[in-house]
N, C-alpha and C positions, 0 to 999 in steps of 0.2 A: 495316420489318423486311427484312433482306437476303434476296434470293431464295434464296441458297444455304442459309441457315438454315431457310427455309420447307421447302425440298426435303428437307433432313436430318430435319426434324421429321416430315414426312409419311412418309418411309421408316422412321423409328423406330416410328411408330404402326403401320404396316403389318407391320413385323417382329414387333412384340409381338402383333399380331392372328394372324399365321401361326403363331407359336410357341404361342399359346394353343390354336389348333385342333389342332395336332399333339400337344399334351400330353393326357394322359388326363383328360377333364373329370369323370369320375365315379370317386371313390375308395372303397375299402372301409372307409376310416377312419370311425369312429363319429361321428355328429352329435349323439348324445345317447342317453340310456337310455329304452327303451320299456317294459321290464317287469323286475321283480325278484321272486324267489321263494326260500323257504327250506323245506327238506324234513326238517329235524331233524338233518342231517349236513353239508350244504354249501349254498351259494347257487347259484342259476342266474340269469344276467343276460342279457337280450336287448336289442339296440340297434336304433335306427331304421334302421340299414343292414343288419339281418338277422344280425349277429354273435351267436353263442351262446357265453357264457363262464362257466366254473365258478370259484367262489371258495371256498376252504376256511378262510378267515380268515387265511391266511398268504400264499398266492400265487394268482395267476390262471392259469387254463388255458383256452386256446381250444378249444372243442369242434368248431366248424364254423360254417357260415353258410347262410342262406336267401336266396332272391332277393326276399323280401318283408320289410317292416319288421315287427318283433316287437311285438305289442300286449299279450300276456298270457303268463305262465308260471305253471302251477299243478301241484301234486304230489299223488300218492297215496303209499302206502307202497312201491310197486313201480316207479313211472314218473313222468315229467314229461309234462305236456301243454303244447305250445307253440302259441300262436295266431299264425301268421305272415301276418296280413292276409287273404289268400285261400287259405292253406295250413295244414293241421293236421299237426303233427309230434309224434312221441313220442321221448323220450329216456330210456333205461333205465339210464343210468350208464355205458354203453359206447359207444353209437352213436346217431345221429339216424336215425329211420325215418319216412318220409313216410306219413301215414295217408290223406290224400286232399286234393282241392281242394274247399274249402268257403268260402262267405261266412258267416263266424261272427258270430252276434249276441251270444251269451253262453256262457260256460263256467263250471262250478263243480264242484269235486272234493271228495269225502270220502276217508277213508283207503283205500277199496277201488276206487272207480271214479269216473268223471266224467260229468256231464250236459252235453250240447252242444246248444245251440239254433243251427241254421244252415240255410242253403240250399245245395243242391248247386251248385257253381260253373257247371256246364253248363246249369242251369236259369235262370240270371240273364238278364234282358233286357239287351241292349246299351244303351249310353248313348243312342244315336239312337232306338232303339225305345222306351225309357222316356220320352223327351221327347215322342215322337209319341203314346204312350198317354196321357200326362198331358193333352195338348191335347184328345184325343178324349174323355177322361173328363168334362171340363166340359160337353160337349154330349150326354152319354149320358142316357138315361132312367133312372129309379130302378131298374127291373128290370135294365137293362144294367150299371149301376154295381154292383149287388149281385153279378151274375155275374162281373164283372171282378175284384172284391175276392176272391171265392171262388177264382178262378183264381190270383191272386197268393198267397193264403194256402196254396193247395195245394202251393206250392213249399217251404214251411217244413217243417223236420224237427226232431224232438227225438230225440237219440240217447243211449243209455247205452253208455259205452266203458270196458272193463276192461283195456285194454292189448293185447287180442287181437282183439276183434270189436266192430263198431259195431252195436248193436241198436236198431232203429227203434221208438220209442214213440209215433209221431205220431198214430196212430189214436185215441188216448185223450185228446188234448188239443186245445182250441181255441186257435188262434193269433191274433195274435202274443204271444209270451211277454215279459213285462216283468221278472219277478224269479224267481230260483231260489235258495232259501236252505236250508241244512242246519243242523239243531239238535242233531245227535249221535244222533238216533233216526230221523228221517225228513226228507224235503224238503218245503218249501212252495213251490209253483209258482204264480205269479200271472200272469194274462194280461189284456190289455186292447186295445181298438181305438179308432179315432177316434170311433166312435159311442157309446162308453162301455159297450159290451157286454163285460163282464169276467168272469173266472172264477178260481177258486182250487182247487188240486189238492194232494192229499197223496200222496207217493210214498215207499214204504219199501224200494225196490230191486227189488220184485217186481211190484207192482200199483199202477197210478195210480187214485186214488179222488177223484172230484169232490166238492167241499164245497159244500153248498147255500147260495147267497147271496141267494135271493129271500125275504128276511125284512124286517121293518120296520126292523131295524138297518141293513142294507145292501141297498137295492134294486138288483138286478143291472143294470138297464137305465139307471141314472142316474149312473154315475160312472166315472172312470178310476182304476185301481189305479196308485199312484205308487211306493210303496216298502214293503219288508218288512224287519224286523229281529227277531232272537231275543234276549230279555232274560235268559233263564235259566229263567224260570217261565212265560212267555207270549210270544206273538208280538205285535209292534206293527205295525199295518198302516195305511198312509196312503192315503187315496183323495181324489180331486179331484172335486168336484161343481160344474161351471161354473168360476167363479173362486175358489171356496171349497175348503178342505180339511178333512177329518174324520179323526180317529185312532180306531182300534178296537183293543181288546185281544182276542186270541183264544187260549184256553187249550187248544185241540185239540178242544173240544166246543162252545163257544158264543162269541158275539161280545158285546162291551160297548163302547159308544161312550164315549170318555173325554175327547175334546177336539175343538173345531172352531175354524176361523180363516177370515178373509176373504182369507188369502194361501195360496198353494200351498206344499206341502212340497217342498223340494229334495232332502232326504236324511234318512234315519234311521240312527242308529248306537247300538247298545246293548252294554253289558257286563252282568255279573251283578248290578250294583248300581243302575244307572240308564241312561236313554237320553238321547241328544242329538238334538234336533229342529231342523233348519235350514230356515227359511222363506225364500221368495224376496224378502221385504222386508228381509232381513238380520237378522231376529230369530233368536236362538238360545235354545232352551228346554230346560231340564233336567227330566226326568220320572223319578221314582223308583218308579212304579207306582201312586201315589195322589196325588201333589202335583206341580204344575207350577211351575217357577221361571224367570223371564226372566233370562238371564245375560249378554246382550251388553254390559251396562254395564261389565263387567270386561274386555272386550276392549280392550286398552290402545291399539292403533294408531289406533282411531277411523276407520279407512278403510272404504270401501264394498266389500263382497264381492259380486261378481256371478256367480261361478261356483264352486261347491264341487267339488273334484276327488277328494279321498280323505280318509277318516277311519279311523284305526287306533288300537287300544288295546294297550298292552304289559303290563298288569297293575297299573301305578301311575299312568299318565297317558295322555292322548290326543295324537296328532299329527294336525293338521288341515291339509290342503293345499287351497289356494284361489287364486282369481284376484282381484287388486285392480283396480278400475276405473282405466283409463288408465295402469297401471303394469306389470302382469305377474303372475307367480306368486309365492307366498310360503307359508310354513309356520308355524303357531302351535302351541304346546304348551299343553295344558289339564290341570291336575292335580285338577280337581273344584271348585276355588275360584277360580283366576285363570288368565288367558291370558297367555302370553309369546310375542311374535313372535320367531322365530329369524332374527335379522338377519344371521347368518353365511352364510345361503344365498346363492348367486350371484345378483346383481341381475337381477330381472325374469324369471328362468328359470322354466319350468313343470315341476312334479314329474312324472316319468315312471315312477317306481316307488318304493315305500316299504314296507319290511317289517322285522319284529322277530324276533330269534332267541333270546330269553331273556337275552341279554347286551347287545346293542346294535342300533341301527337301521342299515340300509343304505338310503340315499336317493339316487336318481338323478334328474337333470334333463335336459331336452332343450332345444336351442338354437333359440328363436324370439324375435327381438327382445330378446336378452339378450347379456351380455358373453361368456359361455362356458358350455357345459354342464359338469356335474360329477358325480362319484360320491363320496359322502361317508359316513363312518362317524360315528354319533352315539350316545354312551353316556348321554345325558340331561344332560350337563354340557359336554362339549367335542366339537368336530368334528375329524375326521382326514380330510384330502383324499387320496383314492385315485385321483384322475383320471389323473394322469400314469402311474402304474403300470398301471392298467387300459387306458389308451389304447395303451400299448406292446404289449399283447397283442392287443387287438381292433382291429387296423389292417391295412392292405394290406401291411405289411412281413412279416407272417406268411404262409407259403405257404398258398394256398387249396386245401385237399385235398378238401373236400366237393363232390360233383357239383353242388350248388345254389349254390355260392359265387361263381359268375361274376357280375360286376356286370350289372345289367339293361341291355338294349340301349337305345341312344338312340332317340328318336322319329325316324320316317322323314324328317321335314323338316329334321332337324338338318344334314345334309350338303348340302342344297339351298337352301331358303328362308333359313334362319337365317344361314349364312355370308354370303349375299348382302346381307342386311340389315345385318350388322355391317360389311361392306366399304363399303356405301353410307353408313353412319353415319360411318365414318372419313374418307371422302372429303368429306362435308359439313363435318366438323370442320376438315379441312384447308382447304376453301374459305372457311370462316369466318375463319381466320387470314389467308388470302391476300387476301380481299376487304375486310379491315378498314379499309384505307386509303380505300375507296370509300364508307364510312359505311353499310354494309349489315349491321352487327352485329345489329340488332334482328331483321331478316328471317331471317338464317341461324341466329340463336339460337332463334327460334320453330320453325324446321324441325328444329333439333337436339332441342328438346323433344318434337316430334311423333314423329320416328323413334325417339328414345331411349325414349319411352313404349312403342312397339311392341315394341322389343327387350326391355324390362323385363318387360312382360306375358307375352311368349312364354316367357321364361326362368322366371318364377315359375310359370307354368302347367305347365311341363315339369319343374320342380324341378331345374334344371341350373345353379343359381347357384354351387355349390361347385366349386373347382378353378380357376376363372378369375374369381372375383368382383371382383377389383381392377380388371380392364380393363372389366368390365361397369359397375361403379360410375362409371367415368369417362365411358363412352359414354352411359349412361342417366342422367347426373347430374341433369337437371331433374326427372325423375319419381322418382328416388331421394330427392331432397331433399323432394319432396312426401310420399313414403311415410313419411319420418321425422316430418314435421310432422303428418301425419294420425294417426300412432300416438299422438303426444303429445296431440292434440286429443280423440280419441275411441277410442283403443285399436285403430284400424284398422277401424272400423265400416263397414258397407256404404255409408252416405251419403258418406263421404269418398272411397270408391273407386268410386263410380258414374261411368259415362262422362261424364255431364253436368258432373261436378265435376273429375275427374282430367284430362280432355283439355284443357280451356281453361287449367287451372291449370298443367299441365306446359308447355304452349306459352308461357304468360306467364312462367314462371320461366326458361325457355330464352331468351326475348326479353330479360329483365332481365339475365341473365348476359352475353348477347351485347352488349347496350348498355354494360354495365360494362367488358367487355374493350375495346370500341371506344374509349370515352372514356379509359380508362387508357392505351391505346396512343397516342392523340393527345396526351395530356398528356406522356407520356414523349418522344414525337417532338418536341413543341414545346420541350422543354428542351435538345434537342441543338443 
């Protein structure tokens, strides 16, 4: 290769690198939908980039943005509650108001107020302290372990929030809380811990009443409460006893055991006619209050579900959001008789929000290992893609007027360590091209794989891929190739990404690429 061509190539790569650093690496443009809610009048949509958008069925209106990704939006008759990762926000139809900094575990609202299970953000342990405590915990005596657990649980809070004040209800509940469900008259709150010490509480808005569980039907010390759902006449409660699960009916007065399985219950979902029971062995069971029926035979895809995400009822049929092993996310429709997989959903995307408004569904997905995220309207028959219209509103082209809408700051090492690694990688790539005539392609390709892996891991850990992903995909090509292969092999499981696997494989892929470039160059050179 002519030396001038090599120099031009190196300068081009460096120019692309410098252009990349000077461009804004973090955009306010949505990467996907984090939450969708309906309050009877309009939709509220939250994105992974913290954008809050209102939709009245005709047009989208940007409300503002948070510095945190939005995980949940729920409404009462008077206000919206927005869970922004570590920030709680209220929206009253006019403005966003910050409630406070909380590490939210669960939220649930009825028409008048919301229950919030959270920790105060200031009470959280730092990541370093949490790791140190975890190491200490293994060596603690039983008494020290008990005290440590009590200290952790003392950080938990249960609040009642009516749009004006956060009322602390923590003194009357044992933590941690697993479920908070409303049946139109009162809440049923379920708690459980690692030891299987579980509790059940009734809350009518004024007083929390513990429900006695130390009966022969449910021995309090022997199980983990897994899931709760209201059928219309009774509660269905799933508990795990070791590797087994048991279902109980609770009518507000007494418990009745109705079902047991050697597999754990993933989720329960009930309407006024029957309940759907999802087990972790992929069995799906229909329960009408007296009879159980296995219904997975009618699930047409025949694919393995390994993570249930969401189950919603619209009055006529269910929508079930789930993850398919080695593929990604999908949604199925169940009308009480048959399942239909909604193949119109974007390939492999995960559902980030799914809600019904008495006329149609609004379904949002977020982008992880999929072609694109989307916002879709579904009326039970056809899909309407609203993504482009929504993206035009929830993007950086809209002036960021809200004080929280500034993009989050980059990690401190971005302007020091990271640019240096990128520059080193570009130099190594240039040397690879320069030294190719000396038959060093395998060596420099292996180094490419090693340094490229470092860059890739750092970017993934900092979530900085967007904005300059194209240049990173070139620089970290060996590890990016393995990432794609690993996802196809096992959905990105921990085995395929363990250091003992990913390090030698990335180096080997780099060496193979280097060898291929070397031999290709020699072949071309030999023909001249």
